[in-house]
C-alpha positions as CSV (number, residue, x, y, z in Angstrom):
1,M,-0.3,0.6,0.0
2,S,1.5,3.7,-1.0
3,D,1.8,6.0,1.7
4,C,0.6,9.7,1.5
5,S,2.5,11.0,-1.2
6,A,0.8,8.8,-3.5
7,I,-2.4,10.6,-2.4
8,S,-0.8,14.7,-2.6
9,D,0.4,13.9,-5.9
10,R,-2.4,13.3,-7.4
11,I,-4.6,16.0,-6.0
12,P,-5.8,18.4,-8.5
13,K,-4.7,21.9,-8.3
14,A,-7.7,23.2,-8.3
15,A,-8.6,21.2,-4.6
16,L,-5.2,22.3,-3.2
17,Q,-6.6,26.2,-4.3
18,L,-9.1,25.7,-3.1
19,L,-7.7,24.4,0.6
20,R,-5.1,26.9,0.2
21,V,-8.2,30.1,0.9
22,L,-10.1,28.5,3.4
23,E,-6.3,28.1,5.3
24,Q,-5.8,32.0,4.5
25,A,-9.9,32.2,5.9
26,K,-8.5,30.6,9.6
27,E,-10.4,27.7,8.8
28,R,-8.9,24.0,7.8
29,G,-9.8,21.5,5.3
30,W,-9.3,17.4,4.5
31,I,-9.4,15.2,1.1
32,V,-12.1,12.7,2.7
33,G,-13.7,9.8,1.3
34,G,-12.9,7.5,-1.8
35,A,-9.8,9.5,-2.8
36,V,-7.7,9.1,0.4
37,R,-8.8,5.4,0.6
38,D,-7.8,4.7,-2.8
39,G,-4.6,7.0,-2.9
40,L,-3.4,4.5,0.1
41,L,-4.4,1.4,-2.0
42,G,-2.5,2.6,-5.0
43,R,-5.4,2.9,-7.1
44,K,-5.4,4.6,-10.4
45,D,-9.2,5.6,-11.3
46,E,-10.1,9.0,-10.7
47,P,-12.0,10.0,-7.6
48,D,-14.3,12.6,-6.4
49,W,-12.1,15.0,-4.6
50,D,-14.7,15.8,-1.6
51,I,-13.7,18.2,1.4
52,A,-14.4,18.5,5.1
53,T,-14.4,21.8,7.0
54,T,-14.6,23.6,9.8
55,A,-16.2,26.2,7.5
56,T,-19.6,26.9,7.6
57,P,-21.6,27.1,4.6
58,Q,-22.4,30.2,4.6
59,R,-18.4,30.9,5.3
60,V,-18.1,29.1,2.4
61,M,-20.3,30.8,0.0
62,E,-18.5,33.8,1.2
63,L,-14.8,32.8,0.2
64,F,-15.7,31.3,-3.3
65,R,-17.2,32.7,-6.0
66,K,-18.7,29.7,-7.9
67,V,-21.0,27.8,-4.7
68,V,-24.3,25.6,-5.7
69,P,-26.0,25.1,-2.3
70,T,-26.3,21.1,-3.4
71,G,-27.1,20.5,-0.1
72,L,-27.4,23.1,2.8
73,A,-29.5,20.9,5.5
74,H,-26.4,19.0,5.7
75,G,-23.7,21.4,5.7
76,T,-22.6,20.9,1.6
77,V,-22.2,22.7,-0.9
78,T,-20.4,22.6,-4.1
79,V,-17.5,24.7,-5.2
80,L,-16.7,25.7,-9.0
81,L,-13.1,26.4,-9.3
82,D,-11.1,25.9,-12.3
83,G,-13.6,23.9,-14.2
84,R,-13.4,21.3,-11.8
85,A,-16.2,20.5,-9.1
86,F,-15.6,20.0,-5.3
87,E,-18.3,19.0,-2.5
88,V,-17.1,20.8,0.6
89,T,-19.0,19.7,3.9
90,T,-18.5,21.1,7.0
91,L,-17.6,19.1,9.9
92,R,-20.9,17.5,11.8
93,G,-22.3,15.3,13.9
94,E,-25.7,13.5,13.1
95,S,-28.9,12.5,15.0
96,V,-30.9,9.7,14.1
97,Y,-32.1,8.1,10.8
98,S,-35.7,7.7,10.8
99,D,-36.2,7.4,7.4
100,G,-33.0,4.5,7.5
101,R,-30.8,7.5,4.5
102,H,-30.5,10.7,6.2
103,P,-29.8,12.2,9.7
104,D,-33.3,13.8,11.1
105,Q,-30.7,16.5,12.3
106,V,-26.9,17.5,11.7
107,R,-25.1,19.9,14.2
108,F,-22.0,21.9,13.0
109,I,-18.5,20.6,15.3
110,G,-15.5,21.7,15.0
111,A,-13.2,17.9,15.5
112,I,-12.6,16.4,11.8
113,E,-11.9,13.0,14.3
114,A,-16.2,13.6,15.4
115,D,-16.5,13.9,12.0
116,L,-14.9,11.0,11.1
117,E,-16.6,8.9,13.9
118,R,-20.3,9.0,12.1
119,R,-18.7,7.7,8.7
120,D,-20.1,3.7,7.6
121,F,-16.2,2.0,7.6
122,T,-13.2,2.6,8.7
123,V,-11.2,2.5,5.5
124,N,-13.3,5.8,4.8
125,A,-12.8,7.3,7.6
126,I,-9.7,8.4,6.7
127,A,-8.5,12.5,6.4
128,F,-5.9,13.6,4.8
129,D,-4.8,17.8,5.4
130,P,-2.3,18.2,2.0
131,L,-1.1,21.4,3.3
132,R,0.2,19.7,6.5
133,R,1.2,16.2,4.9
134,E,-0.9,15.5,8.2
135,L,-3.1,12.1,8.2
136,C,-6.4,11.4,9.9
137,D,-7.1,8.1,11.5
138,P,-8.4,7.7,14.4
139,F,-10.2,4.4,13.7
140,G,-7.0,2.6,11.9
141,G,-8.5,3.2,8.6
142,A,-5.0,2.4,6.7
143,E,-4.2,-0.6,9.0
144,D,-7.5,-2.3,7.7
145,L,-6.4,-1.3,4.2
146,R,-3.1,-2.7,4.5
147,N,-5.0,-6.5,5.9
148,R,-7.6,-5.9,3.0
149,T,-10.4,-5.9,5.8
150,L,-13.7,-4.4,5.7
151,R,-14.8,-2.8,9.2
152,A,-17.8,-0.8,10.3
153,V,-17.1,2.4,12.1
154,G,-18.0,2.0,15.9
155,D,-21.4,0.2,16.2
156,P,-21.7,-2.1,13.4
157,L,-25.6,-2.2,14.2
158,R,-26.2,1.4,14.4
159,R,-24.1,1.9,11.1
160,F,-26.5,-0.1,9.3
161,S,-29.6,1.1,10.7
162,E,-29.0,4.4,9.9
163,D,-28.7,3.4,6.2
164,G,-29.5,0.6,4.8
165,L,-27.5,1.2,1.2
166,R,-24.5,0.2,3.2
167,L,-25.1,-2.8,3.4
168,L,-24.7,-3.1,-0.1
169,R,-22.0,-0.7,0.2
170,A,-20.2,-3.3,2.2
171,A,-21.0,-6.0,-0.6
172,R,-19.6,-3.4,-3.5
173,F,-16.2,-3.0,-1.5
174,C,-15.0,-6.5,-1.0
175,A,-15.8,-7.0,-4.8
176,V,-14.1,-3.7,-6.1
177,L,-11.4,-3.5,-3.7
178,E,-10.9,-6.7,-3.1
179,M,-11.2,-7.0,1.0
180,N,-13.0,-9.3,3.7
181,I,-15.4,-8.6,6.1
182,E,-14.5,-8.3,9.7
183,P,-16.6,-11.1,11.3
184,L,-18.7,-8.3,13.9
185,T,-20.0,-6.1,10.9
186,E,-20.1,-9.5,9.0
187,S,-22.6,-10.4,11.9
188,A,-24.3,-7.1,11.9
189,M,-25.5,-7.3,8.3
190,A,-26.8,-10.5,8.5
191,A,-28.9,-9.0,11.5
192,M,-29.5,-5.7,9.9
193,A,-30.7,-7.5,6.2
194,H,-34.4,-6.3,6.7
195,A,-32.5,-2.3,6.7
196,L,-32.1,-2.9,2.8
197,D,-36.1,-2.7,2.7
198,K,-35.9,1.3,2.9
199,V,-33.5,1.3,0.0
200,S,-35.2,2.5,-3.3
201,A,-34.5,0.2,-5.8
202,E,-32.3,3.1,-7.6
203,R,-30.0,2.9,-5.4
204,K,-29.8,-0.5,-4.6
205,R,-29.1,-0.6,-8.7
206,D,-25.8,1.8,-8.5
207,E,-24.3,-0.8,-5.8
208,L,-25.8,-3.9,-7.7
209,R,-23.9,-2.3,-11.1
210,K,-20.7,-1.4,-9.7
211,M,-19.6,-4.5,-7.6
212,L,-20.3,-6.3,-11.4
213,A,-18.0,-4.1,-12.8
214,A,-15.2,-5.4,-10.5
215,K,-12.5,-7.7,-10.9
216,Q,-14.1,-10.8,-9.4
217,P,-17.8,-9.5,-8.8
218,S,-18.3,-12.9,-7.0
219,R,-16.3,-11.4,-4.3
220,G,-19.4,-9.5,-3.4
221,L,-22.3,-11.9,-4.8
222,E,-20.4,-14.1,-1.8
223,V,-21.2,-11.7,0.7
224,L,-25.3,-11.1,-0.6
225,F,-25.6,-15.1,0.5
226,K,-23.7,-15.5,3.7
227,T,-25.5,-12.1,5.2
228,S,-28.8,-13.4,3.7
229,L,-29.3,-10.0,1.9
230,W,-29.4,-12.0,-2.0
231,S,-32.9,-13.2,-1.1
232,R,-33.5,-9.4,-0.4
233,V,-31.9,-7.8,-4.0
234,F,-33.5,-10.6,-6.0
235,R,-36.7,-11.1,-3.9
236,D,-38.9,-9.9,-6.9
237,H,-37.7,-12.8,-9.5
238,P,-39.4,-15.8,-8.7
239,R,-36.4,-18.6,-9.0
240,L,-33.5,-16.1,-7.9
241,A,-34.9,-15.1,-4.5
242,T,-34.2,-19.0,-3.3
243,P,-31.2,-19.8,-4.7
244,P,-28.7,-23.3,-4.4
245,S,-26.8,-23.6,-0.9
246,S,-23.5,-23.6,-2.2
247,P,-23.3,-21.2,-5.2
248,E,-19.6,-20.6,-5.4
249,A,-19.4,-22.4,-8.7
250,L,-21.6,-21.4,-10.2
251,L,-21.0,-17.6,-9.6
252,R,-17.9,-18.4,-11.0
253,R,-19.6,-18.0,-14.5
254,V,-20.3,-13.9,-13.6
255,D,-16.6,-13.4,-12.6
256,A,-16.0,-15.7,-16.6
257,V,-17.8,-13.5,-18.7
258,E,-16.0,-10.4,-19.7
259,N,-16.6,-7.3,-18.4
260,H,-19.9,-6.3,-20.0
261,E,-22.9,-5.2,-18.7
262,T,-25.6,-6.9,-20.7
263,L,-23.2,-9.9,-20.7
264,R,-22.7,-9.9,-17.1
265,L,-26.0,-9.3,-15.9
266,A,-27.4,-11.8,-18.6
267,S,-24.7,-14.5,-16.7
268,L,-26.1,-13.7,-13.5
269,L,-29.5,-13.9,-14.0
270,T,-28.4,-17.4,-16.0
271,A,-26.2,-19.0,-13.1
272,F,-28.3,-21.0,-11.5
273,P,-30.0,-23.9,-13.8
274,L,-32.8,-23.5,-15.6
275,A,-36.0,-24.1,-14.3
276,T,-38.3,-23.1,-16.8
277,A,-38.2,-22.2,-20.5
278,A,-36.3,-20.0,-21.6
279,Q,-39.1,-17.8,-22.3
280,G,-39.9,-17.9,-19.0
281,E,-36.1,-17.0,-18.1
282,S,-36.2,-13.6,-20.2
283,E,-39.8,-12.4,-18.7
284,A,-38.2,-12.9,-15.1
285,A,-35.3,-11.3,-16.0
286,K,-37.2,-8.2,-18.0
287,R,-39.4,-8.0,-14.4
288,W,-36.5,-8.0,-12.4
289,L,-34.6,-5.6,-14.0
290,T,-37.3,-3.3,-14.2
291,K,-38.0,-2.9,-10.7
292,M,-34.3,-2.3,-10.2
293,R,-34.9,0.8,-12.5
294,F,-32.3,-0.3,-14.9
295,E,-32.9,1.3,-17.9
296,R,-34.8,0.5,-21.5
297,G,-32.1,-0.3,-23.3
298,V,-30.8,-2.6,-20.8
299,V,-33.8,-4.4,-19.7
300,S,-34.4,-4.8,-23.6
301,S,-30.8,-6.2,-24.6
302,V,-30.3,-8.5,-21.0
303,A,-34.3,-10.2,-21.5
304,D,-32.9,-11.1,-25.3
305,L,-29.9,-12.7,-24.6
306,V,-31.4,-14.5,-21.6
307,A,-33.9,-15.6,-23.6
308,V,-31.0,-17.1,-26.3
309,L,-29.0,-18.9,-23.5
310,G,-31.6,-21.5,-23.8
311,I,-31.2,-22.3,-27.0
312,A,-29.4,-25.5,-27.2
313,L,-25.5,-25.3,-29.2
314,P,-25.7,-27.2,-32.1
315,C,-23.3,-29.3,-33.5
316,P,-20.1,-27.7,-35.5
317,D,-20.2,-30.2,-38.4
318,D,-24.2,-29.8,-38.6
319,S,-24.2,-27.1,-41.3
320,I,-28.0,-27.0,-40.7
321,A,-28.5,-26.3,-37.7
322,V,-25.5,-24.2,-37.7
323,R,-27.1,-21.5,-39.3
324,G,-30.4,-22.6,-37.6
325,F,-28.9,-21.6,-34.5
326,A,-27.3,-18.3,-35.9
327,V,-31.0,-17.3,-37.0
328,S,-32.7,-18.4,-34.0
329,V,-30.3,-16.0,-31.9
330,G,-30.1,-13.8,-34.2
331,P,-27.1,-10.6,-34.7
332,A,-27.7,-8.5,-32.4
333,N,-27.3,-12.0,-29.6
334,L,-24.9,-13.8,-31.4
335,E,-21.2,-13.0,-29.7
336,G,-22.8,-12.1,-26.3
337,A,-24.4,-15.4,-26.2
338,L,-20.8,-17.4,-27.8
339,A,-19.2,-14.8,-24.7
340,V,-21.8,-16.5,-22.1
341,Q,-21.5,-19.7,-22.9
342,G,-17.8,-19.8,-23.1
343,A,-17.4,-18.6,-19.4
344,I,-19.5,-21.3,-18.3
345,L,-17.3,-23.7,-19.7
346,R,-13.9,-22.1,-18.5
347,A,-15.5,-21.7,-14.8
348,D,-16.5,-25.3,-15.2
349,G,-13.1,-26.5,-15.9
350,K,-14.2,-27.5,-19.7
351,S,-12.4,-27.7,-22.6
352,E,-14.1,-24.6,-24.9
353,E,-12.6,-26.3,-28.4
354,S,-16.6,-27.7,-29.6
355,L,-17.6,-24.0,-28.8
356,E,-14.9,-22.7,-31.2
357,A,-15.5,-24.9,-33.6
358,L,-18.8,-23.7,-33.4
359,R,-18.0,-19.6,-33.4
360,R,-16.1,-21.0,-37.1
361,A,-18.8,-22.9,-38.1
362,V,-21.2,-19.3,-37.5
363,G,-18.8,-17.1,-39.2
364,R,-18.4,-19.9,-42.7
365,E,-22.1,-19.7,-43.0
366,M,-22.1,-16.2,-42.5
367,A,-19.4,-15.0,-44.6
368,G,-21.7,-17.4,-47.2
369,G,-24.1,-15.1,-47.1
370,L,-26.7,-16.4,-45.1
371,P,-29.4,-14.0,-44.3
372,M,-29.6,-13.5,-40.8
373,T,-32.5,-11.5,-40.9
374,I,-35.5,-11.1,-43.8
375,A,-34.5,-8.1,-44.9
376,Q,-31.5,-9.9,-46.2
377,L,-33.4,-12.2,-48.3
378,A,-32.7,-11.3,-52.8
379,V,-36.2,-10.6,-52.4
380,S,-38.0,-8.0,-50.7
381,G,-42.2,-7.1,-50.5
382,G,-41.7,-4.8,-53.5
383,D,-40.3,-7.5,-55.8
384,L,-43.5,-9.3,-54.7
385,R,-45.8,-7.1,-55.7
386,K,-43.7,-6.4,-58.4
387,E,-43.3,-9.6,-59.9
388,L,-46.5,-11.7,-58.4
389,G,-49.2,-9.3,-58.2
390,M,-49.5,-9.4,-54.1
391,E,-51.1,-6.8,-52.4
392,P,-49.0,-6.3,-48.5
393,G,-50.7,-7.9,-45.6
394,P,-49.8,-10.5,-43.5
395,R,-49.7,-13.2,-45.9
396,M,-46.8,-11.4,-48.1
397,G,-45.0,-11.3,-44.4
398,E,-45.9,-15.1,-43.9
399,L,-44.7,-15.7,-47.3
400,L,-41.2,-14.1,-46.5
401,R,-40.9,-16.2,-43.2
402,E,-41.3,-19.0,-45.4
403,L,-38.7,-17.9,-48.0
404,H,-36.3,-17.1,-45.5
405,A,-36.6,-20.5,-43.3
406,A,-36.5,-22.3,-47.3
407,V,-32.8,-20.4,-47.5
408,V,-31.6,-21.3,-43.7
409,Q,-33.5,-25.1,-44.0
410,G,-30.9,-25.0,-47.0
411,T,-34.0,-25.8,-49.9
412,V,-33.3,-22.9,-51.7
413,R,-30.2,-20.5,-52.5
414,N,-31.0,-17.0,-51.7
415,E,-31.1,-15.7,-55.2
416,R,-34.1,-13.9,-56.6
417,A,-34.8,-16.1,-59.0
418,A,-34.5,-18.9,-56.9
419,L,-36.6,-17.3,-54.7
420,L,-39.4,-15.7,-57.3
421,T,-39.7,-19.8,-58.3
422,L,-40.4,-21.1,-55.1
423,C,-42.8,-18.4,-54.1
424,R,-45.0,-19.1,-57.3
425,T,-45.2,-22.6,-55.9
426,L,-46.2,-21.7,-52.4
427,I,-48.8,-19.4,-53.7
428,A,-50.3,-21.9,-56.5
429,P,-54.0,-22.7,-55.8
């Protein structure tokens, strides 16, 4: 783990300027939160540069020209400086959290140690004063970072009762920061799992999204299992709400798939043995994703991919079966479906040789002119009107589908003359 220089070297000049203005006004300021934590870990991601200060919000607004009062009730304003935005929050203590998210009241205080005491985990309760090069770490967060231990600040039951989202944040930190939960904190998570019910779907979605973007999402997903949070996250999914008792091997499939949101969500939602038809799986995925407030495009893409993952893989040597598989899966989902199938094989320790042979076979068929959609046929509805005198309507659409199926089955070539000949045969009285 890096020393304080790893933080100092990355602090934007505008943040240092902000801290100097506070200093000149006889106020103190500290870098707090993820920027300090990630700096000590040597992480290269660009963090949010949040600042805690002894100055009141009113005083901050007097000291800087461009200030947005983003959270005055909780002592927070956003200072715009040199093209960057910095959240600046007055040191504060807090009362109870009646709504399970926000403190009912805050009081401004003068000690950074007391401000850090209200934070969720020790690794997030570290402050750094770059002007003095002083690290304030009253709860041993730096040591926990060295040991990769996630520990609640103070009483873990109280921390989780204050904001149920901290339960998911804990699981997310285990995945993203590759940490292990301290036993008392883990026990408190299990005891307070019900606090997650107060959390909005959007906030839960965002934590799950960050977890799935980790190198090993399974580290966080396993925490959900061990602390009874899994059934609460997936309570609206008819099958995932009651998963197998030993899910580790199946969750490795989520790790094995490419770090792409659609692929990982589809892999997660099909991680356990299918209990219903593929269409049922797709609808269940769509309902759960919608309730979790995922965007429409994500819902549609994942549900489509979940549906095609239920299609059996053909023998690579059976060209007709390969063609039918490619068309059934569709061009939009073909690469994704093969990627998830490959992840399943890797996670299960099986050879991908047959899958690679299938990928090559599909490639050959597509390169040979396989029409993946009706629009790729050598004839169109306009041709049927012009050559055969057909009127637009259901029968024309049905006829085009029959022509497409015939090409896929290899009974006719995708050539205009051949397709028109077949069409005349199909409509003959």
